[in-house]
MARVO-999531 format. One record per residue (C-alpha): residue number from 0; residue in one letter; chain; x, y, z. Coordinates in Angstrom, 3 decimals. Layout:
atom pos:NUM | code:A | unit:A | u:X | v:Y | w:Z
...
***
This chain:
atom pos:0 | code:X | unit:A | u:99.538 | v:309.490 | w:-89.073
atom pos:1 | code:X | unit:A | u:97.815 | v:308.209 | w:-85.968
atom pos:2 | code:X | unit:A | u:99.510 | v:305.276 | w:-84.243
atom pos:3 | code:X | unit:A | u:97.446 | v:302.346 | w:-83.027
atom pos:4 | code:X | unit:A | u:97.077 | v:301.616 | w:-79.334
atom pos:5 | code:X | unit:A | u:98.760 | v:298.460 | w:-78.083
atom pos:6 | code:X | unit:A | u:97.989 | v:296.146 | w:-75.203
atom pos:7 | code:X | unit:A | u:100.906 | v:293.776 | w:-74.595
atom pos:8 | code:X | unit:A | u:100.424 | v:290.725 | w:-72.381
atom pos:9 | code:X | unit:A | u:103.012 | v:288.299 | w:-71.038
atom pos:10 | code:X | unit:A | u:102.244 | v:284.692 | w:-70.134
atom pos:11 | code:X | unit:A | u:103.642 | v:284.057 | w:-66.634
atom pos:12 | code:X | unit:A | u:102.356 | v:280.495 | w:-66.298
atom pos:13 | code:X | unit:A | u:104.599 | v:277.726 | w:-65.024
atom pos:14 | code:X | unit:A | u:105.417 | v:276.371 | w:-68.493
atom pos:15 | code:X | unit:A | u:107.098 | v:279.672 | w:-69.419
atom pos:16 | code:X | unit:A | u:109.960 | v:278.779 | w:-67.049
atom pos:17 | code:X | unit:A | u:111.152 | v:275.992 | w:-69.367
atom pos:18 | code:X | unit:A | u:113.858 | v:276.450 | w:-72.004
atom pos:19 | code:X | unit:A | u:114.663 | v:280.058 | w:-71.111
atom pos:20 | code:X | unit:A | u:111.376 | v:281.335 | w:-72.539
atom pos:21 | code:X | unit:A | u:110.767 | v:283.686 | w:-69.655
atom pos:22 | code:X | unit:A | u:114.098 | v:285.510 | w:-69.997
atom pos:23 | code:X | unit:A | u:113.605 | v:286.142 | w:-73.698
atom pos:24 | code:X | unit:A | u:109.993 | v:287.166 | w:-73.149
atom pos:25 | code:X | unit:A | u:111.019 | v:289.648 | w:-70.469
atom pos:26 | code:X | unit:A | u:113.770 | v:291.068 | w:-72.706
atom pos:27 | code:X | unit:A | u:111.215 | v:291.512 | w:-75.485
atom pos:28 | code:X | unit:A | u:108.718 | v:293.116 | w:-73.120
atom pos:29 | code:X | unit:A | u:111.318 | v:295.630 | w:-71.945
atom pos:30 | code:X | unit:A | u:112.371 | v:296.378 | w:-75.531
atom pos:31 | code:X | unit:A | u:108.835 | v:296.969 | w:-76.806
atom pos:32 | code:X | unit:A | u:107.975 | v:299.071 | w:-73.731
atom pos:33 | code:X | unit:A | u:111.000 | v:301.297 | w:-74.274
atom pos:34 | code:X | unit:A | u:110.162 | v:301.678 | w:-77.972
atom pos:35 | code:X | unit:A | u:106.557 | v:302.645 | w:-77.181
atom pos:36 | code:X | unit:A | u:107.694 | v:305.126 | w:-74.538
atom pos:37 | code:X | unit:A | u:110.249 | v:306.678 | w:-76.898
atom pos:38 | code:X | unit:A | u:107.784 | v:307.077 | w:-79.785
atom pos:39 | code:X | unit:A | u:104.816 | v:308.177 | w:-77.686
atom pos:40 | code:X | unit:A | u:102.695 | v:305.166 | w:-78.624
atom pos:41 | code:X | unit:A | u:99.796 | v:304.529 | w:-76.234
atom pos:42 | code:X | unit:A | u:100.084 | v:301.074 | w:-74.673
atom pos:43 | code:X | unit:A | u:99.129 | v:298.899 | w:-71.730
atom pos:44 | code:X | unit:A | u:101.254 | v:296.118 | w:-70.247
atom pos:45 | code:X | unit:A | u:99.833 | v:293.091 | w:-68.518
atom pos:46 | code:X | unit:A | u:100.662 | v:289.620 | w:-67.289
atom pos:47 | code:X | unit:A | u:98.519 | v:286.512 | w:-67.095
atom pos:48 | code:X | unit:A | u:98.455 | v:282.965 | w:-65.824
atom pos:49 | code:X | unit:A | u:95.353 | v:281.867 | w:-63.884
atom pos:50 | code:X | unit:A | u:94.227 | v:285.483 | w:-63.740
atom pos:51 | code:X | unit:A | u:95.354 | v:288.618 | w:-65.596
atom pos:52 | code:X | unit:A | u:96.844 | v:291.744 | w:-64.051
atom pos:53 | code:X | unit:A | u:97.675 | v:295.129 | w:-65.559
atom pos:54 | code:X | unit:A | u:101.279 | v:296.192 | w:-64.916
atom pos:55 | code:X | unit:A | u:101.085 | v:299.583 | w:-66.680
atom pos:56 | code:X | unit:A | u:97.888 | v:301.320 | w:-67.751
atom pos:57 | code:X | unit:A | u:97.587 | v:303.144 | w:-71.079
atom pos:58 | code:X | unit:A | u:97.449 | v:306.557 | w:-69.397
atom pos:59 | code:X | unit:A | u:100.576 | v:306.043 | w:-67.280
atom pos:60 | code:X | unit:A | u:104.231 | v:306.430 | w:-68.147
atom pos:61 | code:X | unit:A | u:106.455 | v:303.461 | w:-67.543
atom pos:62 | code:X | unit:A | u:108.555 | v:304.174 | w:-64.500
atom pos:63 | code:X | unit:A | u:110.408 | v:300.949 | w:-63.929
atom pos:64 | code:X | unit:A | u:109.732 | v:297.416 | w:-64.993
atom pos:65 | code:X | unit:A | u:110.370 | v:295.223 | w:-61.950
atom pos:66 | code:X | unit:A | u:110.771 | v:291.499 | w:-62.471
atom pos:67 | code:X | unit:A | u:109.257 | v:290.937 | w:-59.032
atom pos:68 | code:X | unit:A | u:106.139 | v:292.857 | w:-60.017
atom pos:69 | code:X | unit:A | u:105.684 | v:290.818 | w:-63.150
atom pos:70 | code:X | unit:A | u:106.365 | v:287.459 | w:-61.581
atom pos:71 | code:X | unit:A | u:104.913 | v:287.877 | w:-58.115
atom pos:72 | code:X | unit:A | u:102.239 | v:285.364 | w:-59.081
atom pos:73 | code:X | unit:A | u:104.417 | v:283.288 | w:-61.390
atom pos:74 | code:X | unit:A | u:103.197 | v:279.789 | w:-62.148
atom pos:75 | code:X | unit:A | u:99.876 | v:278.132 | w:-62.513
atom pos:76 | code:X | unit:A | u:97.810 | v:277.607 | w:-65.609
atom pos:77 | code:X | unit:A | u:97.293 | v:279.636 | w:-68.748
atom pos:78 | code:X | unit:A | u:93.997 | v:281.429 | w:-69.171
atom pos:79 | code:X | unit:A | u:94.811 | v:283.849 | w:-71.964
atom pos:80 | code:X | unit:A | u:91.139 | v:284.368 | w:-72.728
atom pos:81 | code:X | unit:A | u:90.907 | v:286.318 | w:-69.446
atom pos:82 | code:X | unit:A | u:93.861 | v:288.468 | w:-70.503
atom pos:83 | code:X | unit:A | u:92.255 | v:289.131 | w:-73.892
atom pos:84 | code:X | unit:A | u:89.044 | v:290.257 | w:-72.210
atom pos:85 | code:X | unit:A | u:90.874 | v:292.507 | w:-69.753
atom pos:86 | code:X | unit:A | u:93.006 | v:293.954 | w:-72.557
atom pos:87 | code:X | unit:A | u:89.941 | v:294.755 | w:-74.653
atom pos:88 | code:X | unit:A | u:88.079 | v:296.326 | w:-71.740
atom pos:89 | code:X | unit:A | u:91.029 | v:298.532 | w:-70.777
atom pos:90 | code:X | unit:A | u:91.829 | v:300.267 | w:-74.044
atom pos:91 | code:X | unit:A | u:91.720 | v:304.057 | w:-73.786
atom pos:92 | code:X | unit:A | u:88.861 | v:304.383 | w:-76.250
atom pos:93 | code:X | unit:A | u:90.641 | v:307.203 | w:-78.090
atom pos:94 | code:X | unit:A | u:92.256 | v:305.173 | w:-80.883
atom pos:95 | code:X | unit:A | u:90.459 | v:303.586 | w:-83.793
atom pos:96 | code:X | unit:A | u:93.073 | v:300.882 | w:-84.349
atom pos:97 | code:X | unit:A | u:93.746 | v:298.672 | w:-81.332
atom pos:98 | code:X | unit:A | u:96.172 | v:295.761 | w:-81.181
atom pos:99 | code:X | unit:A | u:96.606 | v:293.108 | w:-78.505
atom pos:100 | code:X | unit:A | u:99.905 | v:291.216 | w:-78.459
atom pos:101 | code:X | unit:A | u:100.064 | v:288.004 | w:-76.424
atom pos:102 | code:X | unit:A | u:103.500 | v:286.576 | w:-75.664
atom pos:103 | code:X | unit:A | u:102.840 | v:282.944 | w:-74.779
atom pos:104 | code:X | unit:A | u:103.886 | v:279.352 | w:-75.153
atom pos:105 | code:X | unit:A | u:100.251 | v:278.553 | w:-75.909
atom pos:106 | code:X | unit:A | u:99.539 | v:275.862 | w:-73.342
atom pos:107 | code:X | unit:A | u:95.957 | v:277.006 | w:-72.778
atom pos:108 | code:X | unit:A | u:93.646 | v:275.627 | w:-70.123
atom pos:109 | code:X | unit:A | u:90.379 | v:276.283 | w:-71.942
atom pos:110 | code:X | unit:A | u:90.142 | v:275.996 | w:-75.708
atom pos:111 | code:X | unit:A | u:86.388 | v:276.589 | w:-75.490
atom pos:112 | code:X | unit:A | u:86.734 | v:279.933 | w:-73.687
atom pos:113 | code:X | unit:A | u:89.663 | v:280.965 | w:-75.890
atom pos:114 | code:X | unit:A | u:87.705 | v:280.196 | w:-79.088
atom pos:115 | code:X | unit:A | u:84.682 | v:282.149 | w:-77.860
atom pos:116 | code:X | unit:A | u:86.793 | v:285.156 | w:-76.818
atom pos:117 | code:X | unit:A | u:88.715 | v:285.272 | w:-80.101
atom pos:118 | code:X | unit:A | u:85.465 | v:284.965 | w:-82.025
atom pos:119 | code:X | unit:A | u:83.912 | v:287.848 | w:-80.067
atom pos:120 | code:X | unit:A | u:86.962 | v:290.108 | w:-80.511
atom pos:121 | code:X | unit:A | u:87.724 | v:289.191 | w:-84.132
atom pos:122 | code:X | unit:A | u:86.092 | v:292.289 | w:-85.690
atom pos:123 | code:X | unit:A | u:86.762 | v:294.621 | w:-82.760
atom pos:124 | code:X | unit:A | u:90.525 | v:294.447 | w:-82.300
atom pos:125 | code:X | unit:A | u:93.581 | v:292.915 | w:-83.930
atom pos:126 | code:X | unit:A | u:95.098 | v:290.124 | w:-81.849
atom pos:127 | code:X | unit:A | u:98.650 | v:288.941 | w:-82.493
atom pos:128 | code:X | unit:A | u:99.864 | v:285.818 | w:-80.701
atom pos:129 | code:X | unit:A | u:103.631 | v:285.498 | w:-80.409
atom pos:130 | code:X | unit:A | u:104.150 | v:281.790 | w:-79.760
atom pos:131 | code:X | unit:A | u:107.393 | v:280.562 | w:-78.280
atom pos:132 | code:X | unit:A | u:108.694 | v:277.103 | w:-79.270
atom pos:133 | code:X | unit:A | u:105.353 | v:275.583 | w:-80.117
atom pos:134 | code:X | unit:A | u:102.828 | v:274.421 | w:-82.622
atom pos:135 | code:X | unit:A | u:99.990 | v:273.840 | w:-80.143
atom pos:136 | code:X | unit:A | u:96.333 | v:273.823 | w:-81.100
atom pos:137 | code:X | unit:A | u:95.530 | v:276.999 | w:-79.173
atom pos:138 | code:X | unit:A | u:97.990 | v:279.121 | w:-81.154
atom pos:139 | code:X | unit:A | u:96.339 | v:277.994 | w:-84.391
atom pos:140 | code:X | unit:A | u:93.139 | v:279.716 | w:-83.210
atom pos:141 | code:X | unit:A | u:94.730 | v:283.133 | w:-83.631
atom pos:142 | code:X | unit:A | u:94.399 | v:284.590 | w:-87.140
atom pos:143 | code:X | unit:A | u:97.587 | v:286.626 | w:-86.571
atom pos:144 | code:X | unit:A | u:100.346 | v:284.499 | w:-85.112
atom pos:145 | code:X | unit:A | u:104.097 | v:284.500 | w:-85.159
atom pos:146 | code:X | unit:A | u:106.133 | v:281.487 | w:-84.097
atom pos:147 | code:X | unit:A | u:109.530 | v:282.128 | w:-82.586
atom pos:148 | code:X | unit:A | u:112.316 | v:280.683 | w:-80.499
atom pos:149 | code:X | unit:A | u:113.259 | v:282.283 | w:-77.182
atom pos:150 | code:X | unit:A | u:116.420 | v:283.781 | w:-78.688
atom pos:151 | code:X | unit:A | u:114.516 | v:285.420 | w:-81.578
atom pos:152 | code:X | unit:A | u:111.581 | v:286.724 | w:-79.511
atom pos:153 | code:X | unit:A | u:112.846 | v:290.311 | w:-79.001
atom pos:154 | code:X | unit:A | u:113.617 | v:290.604 | w:-82.726
atom pos:155 | code:X | unit:A | u:110.152 | v:289.262 | w:-83.668
atom pos:156 | code:X | unit:A | u:108.487 | v:291.748 | w:-81.295
atom pos:157 | code:X | unit:A | u:110.466 | v:294.584 | w:-82.869
atom pos:158 | code:X | unit:A | u:109.340 | v:293.509 | w:-86.353
atom pos:159 | code:X | unit:A | u:105.681 | v:293.354 | w:-85.218
atom pos:160 | code:X | unit:A | u:105.925 | v:296.839 | w:-83.743
atom pos:161 | code:X | unit:A | u:107.659 | v:298.220 | w:-86.842
atom pos:162 | code:X | unit:A | u:105.072 | v:296.665 | w:-89.164
atom pos:163 | code:X | unit:A | u:102.072 | v:297.902 | w:-87.171
atom pos:164 | code:X | unit:A | u:103.467 | v:301.432 | w:-86.857
atom pos:165 | code:X | unit:A | u:104.180 | v:301.822 | w:-90.569
atom pos:166 | code:X | unit:A | u:100.862 | v:300.609 | w:-91.972
***
């Protein structure tokens, strides 16, 4: 069985600081990274707010996940469409099944750009939005979405990973 390749992106916009979302999101990011490392699953890690940044490329091993590295540009708006584009353009190209996971509270800055990006990627890659404490319009754009609370986020990420690795 060939595992899919994952690209996991964390929203580091200012709104993620509310209600402990950021702590749960970071715990989930660490958990899913460790699981991917342990099972040999190819994955990329990234963060996004106004602009996206890759934290760990698909062809690298995870050395250490530093909070400072993830949140050095913490705050600002949410432009997840830029993260989706960067994620898509940075897959290894060696796996047929590719999955992007966005961990976000969904307070997007540009519904127009997000709609266009999701539409473009719809048949090219599976996108899963993990929405924290919300029912915002932007999350409804994602065909694959999971709503969660901060406390349940790591468990929801684990269930997504388990489901996608057993299909």
